[in-house]
C-alpha positions as CSV (number, residue, x, y, z in Angstrom):
1,M,114.4,-138.5,46.6
2,V,117.0,-137.3,44.1
3,G,117.7,-133.6,44.2
4,G,118.2,-131.1,41.4
5,A,114.8,-130.7,39.8
6,R,113.3,-127.3,39.2
7,L,109.8,-127.4,40.6
8,Q,107.2,-125.8,38.3
9,G,103.4,-126.0,38.2
10,E,100.4,-125.4,40.4
11,V,99.2,-126.8,43.7
12,R,96.1,-126.2,45.9
13,V,96.1,-126.1,49.6
14,T,93.2,-127.3,51.8
15,G,91.9,-126.0,55.1
16,A,94.4,-125.4,57.9
17,K,95.4,-128.3,60.0
18,N,95.8,-125.9,63.0
19,S,92.2,-124.8,62.5
20,V,90.4,-128.0,61.4
21,L,91.4,-129.9,64.5
22,K,90.0,-127.2,66.8
23,L,86.9,-126.8,64.7
24,M,86.2,-130.5,65.2
25,A,86.5,-130.0,68.9
26,A,84.2,-127.0,68.8
27,A,81.5,-129.2,67.2
28,L,81.2,-130.8,70.7
29,L,79.5,-127.6,71.9
30,A,76.3,-128.2,70.0
31,E,74.1,-131.3,69.9
32,G,73.4,-132.3,66.3
33,T,75.3,-132.6,63.0
34,T,78.2,-130.2,62.2
35,T,79.9,-130.4,58.8
36,L,83.4,-129.1,58.1
37,L,84.5,-128.4,54.6
38,D,88.0,-128.3,52.9
39,V,89.4,-130.7,55.5
40,P,92.9,-132.0,54.7
41,D,93.4,-135.8,54.5
42,I,96.0,-136.0,57.1
43,L,96.8,-138.3,60.0
44,D,95.9,-135.8,62.7
45,V,92.3,-135.5,61.4
46,E,92.0,-139.3,61.8
47,I,93.3,-139.1,65.3
48,M,90.9,-136.3,66.3
49,A,88.0,-138.2,64.6
50,E,88.7,-141.3,66.7
51,L,88.9,-139.2,69.8
52,L,85.5,-137.7,69.1
53,R,84.1,-141.2,68.4
54,R,85.2,-142.3,71.9
55,L,83.4,-139.3,73.3
56,G,80.2,-140.6,71.8
57,C,80.1,-138.8,68.4
58,V,79.5,-140.4,65.0
59,V,82.2,-139.0,62.7
60,E,82.4,-139.5,58.9
61,H,85.6,-138.4,57.1
62,Q,84.6,-138.1,53.5
63,R,87.9,-137.8,51.7
64,Q,86.6,-137.4,48.2
65,S,84.6,-134.3,49.1
66,Q,87.2,-133.2,51.7
67,S,84.7,-132.9,54.5
68,V,84.1,-134.2,58.0
69,V,80.5,-134.8,59.3
70,I,80.3,-134.9,63.1
71,S,77.0,-136.0,64.8
72,V,77.2,-135.0,68.4
73,P,74.8,-136.7,70.9
74,A,72.9,-135.1,73.7
75,T,75.1,-136.8,76.3
76,L,78.9,-137.0,75.8
77,E,81.6,-139.0,77.4
78,H,84.2,-136.8,79.1
79,R,87.5,-138.8,79.1
80,A,90.2,-138.3,76.4
81,D,92.5,-141.3,76.7
82,Y,96.2,-141.2,76.7
83,D,96.7,-143.5,73.8
84,L,95.2,-140.9,71.4
85,V,96.3,-137.7,73.2
86,R,99.9,-138.8,73.3
87,R,99.9,-138.9,69.5
88,M,98.7,-135.3,69.0
89,R,98.9,-132.3,71.3
90,A,95.9,-130.7,69.7
91,S,93.8,-133.2,71.5
92,I,93.9,-130.9,74.5
93,C,91.5,-128.6,72.7
94,V,88.6,-130.9,73.7
95,L,89.1,-129.7,77.3
96,G,87.1,-126.5,77.0
97,P,84.1,-127.9,75.1
98,L,83.8,-130.9,77.3
99,L,83.9,-128.8,80.5
100,A,81.2,-126.5,79.0
101,R,79.0,-129.4,77.9
102,C,79.5,-132.0,80.6
103,G,80.7,-130.0,83.6
104,V,83.7,-132.2,83.8
105,A,86.6,-133.2,81.5
106,D,89.3,-135.8,82.0
107,V,92.0,-135.2,79.4
108,A,95.4,-137.0,79.3
109,L,98.4,-134.7,79.3
110,P,99.3,-134.3,75.7
111,G,102.2,-135.5,73.5
112,G,102.7,-134.5,69.9
113,D,105.7,-132.8,68.3
114,N,108.9,-132.7,70.3
115,I,109.7,-129.1,69.8
116,G,109.9,-127.8,73.4
117,S,107.9,-127.4,76.6
118,R,104.4,-126.1,76.2
119,G,102.7,-126.1,79.6
120,L,99.0,-125.9,80.3
121,D,99.2,-123.4,83.1
122,M,97.4,-120.7,81.2
123,H,94.7,-123.1,80.2
124,V,94.1,-124.1,83.8
125,E,94.3,-120.7,85.2
126,G,91.7,-119.4,82.7
127,L,89.3,-122.2,83.5
128,I,89.7,-121.6,87.2
129,R,88.8,-117.9,86.6
130,L,85.6,-119.2,84.9
131,G,84.7,-121.1,88.0
132,A,86.2,-124.5,87.4
133,T,88.5,-126.6,89.6
134,A,91.4,-128.5,88.0
135,V,93.8,-131.1,89.3
136,N,96.5,-133.3,87.8
137,E,96.0,-136.9,88.7
138,H,97.7,-140.0,87.3
139,G,98.7,-138.2,84.1
140,Y,95.3,-136.7,83.5
141,L,94.1,-133.1,83.8
142,I,90.7,-133.3,85.4
143,A,88.6,-130.1,85.2
144,S,85.1,-129.8,86.7
145,S,82.6,-127.2,87.6
146,N,79.8,-127.1,90.1
147,G,77.1,-125.9,87.8
148,R,77.4,-123.5,84.9
149,L,80.7,-121.6,84.4
150,H,80.6,-117.9,84.9
151,G,82.1,-115.0,83.1
152,A,85.4,-113.5,84.2
153,S,88.2,-111.1,83.3
154,I,91.2,-113.1,82.1
155,Y,94.7,-111.9,81.1
156,L,97.1,-114.2,79.3
157,D,100.7,-113.7,80.2
158,F,101.6,-114.8,76.6
159,P,99.3,-114.9,73.5
160,S,99.1,-118.7,73.6
161,V,97.0,-120.2,70.8
162,G,96.0,-123.2,72.8
163,A,95.1,-121.3,75.9
164,T,93.0,-118.8,73.9
165,E,91.1,-121.7,72.3
166,T,90.5,-123.5,75.5
167,I,89.2,-120.5,77.4
168,L,87.2,-119.2,74.5
169,M,85.3,-122.5,73.9
170,A,84.6,-122.8,77.6
171,A,83.4,-119.2,77.9
172,V,80.9,-119.1,75.0
173,T,78.2,-120.8,77.1
174,A,79.3,-119.4,80.5
175,Q,76.9,-117.2,82.4
176,G,77.7,-113.5,81.9
177,E,80.5,-111.7,80.2
178,T,84.1,-112.9,79.8
179,V,86.9,-110.6,78.7
180,I,90.1,-112.4,77.5
181,D,93.0,-110.0,77.1
182,N,96.3,-110.6,75.2
183,V,94.8,-113.4,73.2
184,A,96.4,-115.1,70.2
185,R,95.5,-113.4,66.9
186,E,96.3,-116.1,64.4
187,P,94.0,-116.6,61.4
188,E,93.1,-120.0,62.9
189,I,91.8,-118.2,66.0
190,V,89.7,-115.9,63.8
191,D,88.4,-119.0,62.0
192,I,87.2,-120.6,65.3
193,C,85.6,-117.4,66.4
194,Q,83.7,-117.2,63.1
195,M,82.4,-120.7,63.4
196,L,81.4,-120.2,67.0
197,I,79.5,-117.0,66.0
198,A,77.7,-118.9,63.3
199,M,76.8,-121.5,65.9
200,G,75.2,-118.7,68.0
201,A,78.0,-117.5,70.2
202,R,78.4,-113.7,70.9
203,I,82.0,-112.7,70.5
204,D,83.4,-109.2,69.9
205,G,86.9,-108.2,69.1
206,V,87.6,-111.0,66.7
207,G,91.1,-110.6,65.2
208,S,92.2,-108.1,68.0
209,S,94.2,-108.8,71.1
210,T,91.0,-108.7,73.3
211,L,88.0,-111.0,73.0
212,T,84.7,-110.1,74.8
213,V,82.4,-113.1,75.1
214,L,78.8,-112.8,76.2
215,G,77.7,-116.3,77.2
216,V,74.6,-117.9,75.6
217,D,72.5,-120.8,76.8
218,A,73.2,-123.1,73.9
219,L,74.8,-123.3,70.5
220,E,73.5,-124.8,67.2
221,P,75.4,-127.1,64.7
222,V,76.6,-125.5,61.5
223,T,78.3,-126.1,58.1
224,H,81.7,-124.3,58.0
225,R,84.6,-124.1,55.6
226,A,88.0,-124.0,57.2
227,V,90.4,-121.2,56.6
228,P,93.2,-122.1,54.1
229,D,96.4,-123.5,55.5
230,R,99.0,-120.7,55.5
231,I,101.8,-123.0,56.7
232,V,101.3,-125.4,53.8
233,A,101.0,-122.5,51.4
234,G,104.2,-121.0,52.8
235,T,106.0,-124.3,52.5
236,W,105.2,-124.4,48.8
237,A,106.4,-120.8,48.4
238,V,109.7,-121.8,49.9
239,A,109.8,-124.9,47.6
240,A,109.6,-122.6,44.6
241,A,112.4,-120.3,45.9
242,I,114.8,-123.1,47.0
243,T,114.6,-125.0,43.7
244,Q,114.7,-121.8,41.6
245,G,111.3,-122.8,40.4
246,D,107.9,-121.4,39.5
247,I,104.9,-122.5,41.6
248,T,101.4,-121.1,41.7
249,V,99.6,-121.8,45.0
250,R,95.8,-121.8,44.9
251,N,93.3,-121.3,47.8
252,A,95.8,-119.3,49.8
253,L,95.5,-115.9,51.5
254,T,98.5,-113.7,50.9
255,G,97.5,-111.5,53.9
256,H,98.2,-114.4,56.2
257,L,101.7,-114.8,54.9
258,Q,102.7,-111.2,54.4
259,I,106.1,-111.3,56.3
260,A,107.1,-114.7,54.9
261,L,106.4,-113.6,51.3
262,E,108.3,-110.4,51.9
263,K,111.3,-112.4,53.1
264,L,111.2,-114.5,49.9
265,Q,111.2,-111.2,47.9
266,I,114.3,-110.1,49.8
267,A,115.8,-113.5,49.0
268,G,115.3,-112.6,45.3
269,A,111.9,-114.3,44.5
270,E,109.2,-112.7,42.4
271,V,105.9,-112.9,44.3
272,S,102.6,-112.2,42.5
273,E,99.3,-112.0,44.3
274,L,96.4,-113.7,42.5
275,D,92.6,-113.7,43.1
276,D,92.8,-117.1,44.8
277,G,96.4,-117.3,45.9
278,F,99.9,-116.3,44.7
279,R,102.7,-117.3,42.4
280,V,106.4,-117.5,43.4
281,V,109.2,-117.5,40.8
282,M,112.9,-117.7,41.5
283,H,115.4,-117.3,38.7
284,D,118.8,-117.4,40.6
285,R,120.3,-118.7,43.8
286,P,118.5,-117.2,46.7
287,R,120.0,-114.6,49.0
288,A,120.3,-115.2,52.7
289,V,117.5,-113.7,54.9
290,D,117.4,-113.1,58.6
291,I,114.3,-114.5,60.4
292,I,112.8,-113.7,63.9
293,T,109.8,-115.8,64.9
294,L,107.1,-114.1,66.9
295,P,103.4,-114.7,67.6
296,Y,101.1,-113.7,64.7
297,P,101.2,-111.3,62.9
298,G,105.0,-111.9,63.3
299,F,107.0,-114.5,61.3
300,P,105.4,-118.0,62.0
301,T,107.6,-120.5,63.9
302,D,106.0,-123.2,61.8
303,L,107.9,-121.8,58.7
304,Q,111.2,-121.5,60.5
305,P,112.7,-124.9,59.5
306,Q,111.7,-124.3,55.9
307,F,113.6,-121.0,55.8
308,I,116.6,-122.5,57.5
309,A,116.7,-125.0,54.6
310,L,116.4,-122.1,52.2
311,N,119.3,-120.2,53.9
312,S,121.4,-123.4,53.9
313,V,121.8,-123.0,50.1
314,A,121.6,-119.2,49.9
315,D,124.2,-116.8,49.0
316,G,125.6,-115.3,52.3
317,A,124.8,-115.9,55.9
318,A,121.6,-115.4,57.9
319,L,120.7,-115.3,61.6
320,V,117.5,-117.1,62.5
321,T,116.0,-116.4,66.0
322,E,113.5,-118.7,67.5
323,N,111.4,-117.0,70.2
324,L,108.6,-119.6,70.7
325,F,109.8,-123.2,70.9
326,E,113.2,-123.8,72.4
327,A,113.6,-127.2,70.8
328,R,112.7,-126.2,67.3
329,F,116.3,-126.3,66.3
330,R,116.6,-130.0,66.9
331,F,116.3,-130.8,63.3
332,V,119.4,-128.8,62.5
333,Q,121.5,-131.8,63.4
334,E,119.8,-133.8,60.6
335,L,120.2,-130.9,58.2
336,G,123.9,-131.0,59.0
337,R,124.0,-134.6,57.6
338,L,123.1,-133.1,54.3
339,G,126.1,-130.7,54.6
340,A,124.4,-127.6,55.9
341,D,126.5,-125.2,57.9
342,V,124.3,-124.2,60.9
343,R,125.7,-123.1,64.3
344,I,123.3,-122.9,67.3
345,D,123.7,-120.5,70.2
346,G,120.7,-120.6,72.5
347,H,117.7,-119.5,70.5
348,H,119.8,-118.2,67.6
349,A,121.0,-120.2,64.6
350,L,123.7,-118.8,62.3
351,V,123.2,-120.3,58.8
352,R,126.0,-120.0,56.3
353,G,124.8,-120.8,52.8
354,R,126.6,-123.4,50.7
355,P,126.3,-123.8,46.9
356,Q,125.4,-127.5,47.2
357,L,124.1,-129.9,49.8
358,S,124.7,-133.6,49.6
359,G,122.1,-136.3,49.9
360,A,122.0,-138.6,52.9
361,P,119.6,-140.5,55.2
362,V,117.9,-138.2,57.7
363,D,115.2,-138.4,60.3
364,A,112.2,-136.1,60.6
365,T,111.5,-135.3,64.3
366,D,108.4,-133.2,63.9
367,I,106.0,-132.0,61.2
368,R,107.8,-128.8,60.1
369,A,111.3,-130.4,60.6
370,G,110.2,-133.0,58.1
371,A,109.1,-130.3,55.7
372,G,112.4,-128.5,56.0
373,L,114.3,-131.8,55.3
374,V,112.1,-132.4,52.2
375,L,113.0,-129.0,50.9
376,A,116.7,-129.5,51.6
377,G,116.5,-132.9,49.9
378,L,115.0,-131.3,46.8
379,V,118.3,-129.4,46.2
380,A,120.8,-131.9,47.6
381,E,123.1,-133.7,45.2
382,G,122.3,-137.4,45.0
383,E,119.8,-139.4,47.0
384,T,118.2,-138.3,50.2
385,T,116.1,-140.7,52.3
386,I,113.8,-139.2,55.0
387,Y,112.7,-141.5,57.8
388,G,109.9,-140.6,60.3
389,V,107.6,-139.5,57.5
390,S,104.6,-140.2,59.8
391,H,105.3,-136.8,61.3
392,I,105.0,-135.2,57.8
393,D,101.7,-137.1,57.3
394,R,100.3,-135.2,60.3
395,G,100.5,-131.9,58.5
396,Y,100.8,-132.4,54.8
397,A,98.2,-134.1,52.6
398,G,99.4,-135.7,49.4
399,L,102.8,-134.1,49.6
400,V,104.6,-136.8,47.5
401,P,102.1,-136.8,44.6
402,D,102.1,-133.0,44.5
403,L,105.9,-132.9,44.4
404,I,105.9,-135.4,41.6
405,R,103.4,-133.3,39.6
406,L,105.7,-130.3,40.1
407,G,108.7,-132.3,38.7
408,A,110.4,-133.7,41.7
409,Q,112.2,-137.0,41.6
410,I,110.7,-138.5,44.8
411,S,108.9,-141.7,45.8
412,R,107.6,-143.1,49.0
413,V,108.4,-146.6,50.2
414,F,107.2,-148.5,53.2
415,V,109.7,-150.1,55.5
416,T,109.3,-152.2,58.6
417,N,111.8,-150.2,60.6
418,E,112.0,-146.4,60.0
419,N,115.3,-145.8,61.8
420,P,118.1,-144.7,59.4
């Protein structure tokens, strides 16, 4: 890409990656055909679809209609192989549904983005409280139950999204009442709860820090539209601010991005709420803004790299504090190749804005790092080449065509070796 263009125009975001993958897993809980709408055409959806096929499902990813149709058989396989799970950490979300449906689940320990340690202790402890046993053997987490799971009172030491999802999906058909306290409150968790309720689950406290689940005997397949992707929407908002542009984002919920949009206003952007999204306009060089990542409704860690990119060309200095993933700052080394002035001290990053970045070859190490590097490349003088774009493909559908429509000078080329 060649930096310097002012982005202007309109984009539409699809359903949230961080919801759709879990909704696909939740479909395993009901025999029959479940249809998901507004599904992004991203690599992670293909990986999850292949995983479900290996479990015995028939999966059709209909790209033109942005839907996925999942036909779930009466009898499922229960092994999630390493060759798929290693490519996408979200594969672990089949653990709860498989245990509930089959009484046993063999799931390879996951891979995915290299942004820090994310253990499965809370997943396992929650399942044990529900009456399961769990062992780690030969790289697989094997969970099993002797009969139907039973309700329990479960407290999460941290509001983990993954642990909340695993325990919730295992509990919806457990016998009796399950109370899960200190759960994650992300919009994607609410979305999963809403789909499960439509399937026949009985869940109270949706959107709060405590979920009460009364187990039912069986669930029914449904048609469900995924919640809009707040991280993709937020990325476009930052793109408008960093390029001093004017972007309207459709199919976005401003309430899910309240803190991030307020930070952009502090940086000098004009943010207007629309019936189906929002508009971000920036006329001048952005001002530096401090960021502290926290579980929802705090500032999302998945927007932290994009805001570091913004601060790297802002007027002033900003302190960015990462409280969730200790390796999220790994991409800063690549940002430094573009001339950014970022100093790391533990889980803090001091970013001193510079008037101009300089294009260079860089390597994307995870989905959001890739997005941050794209944003930085949009304002870097000269040409920037980003390698490792397969990471970006896992979270952003049609990013290059959308950027071109907005005025960016960018193209995608396929090379046999993606190392810079």
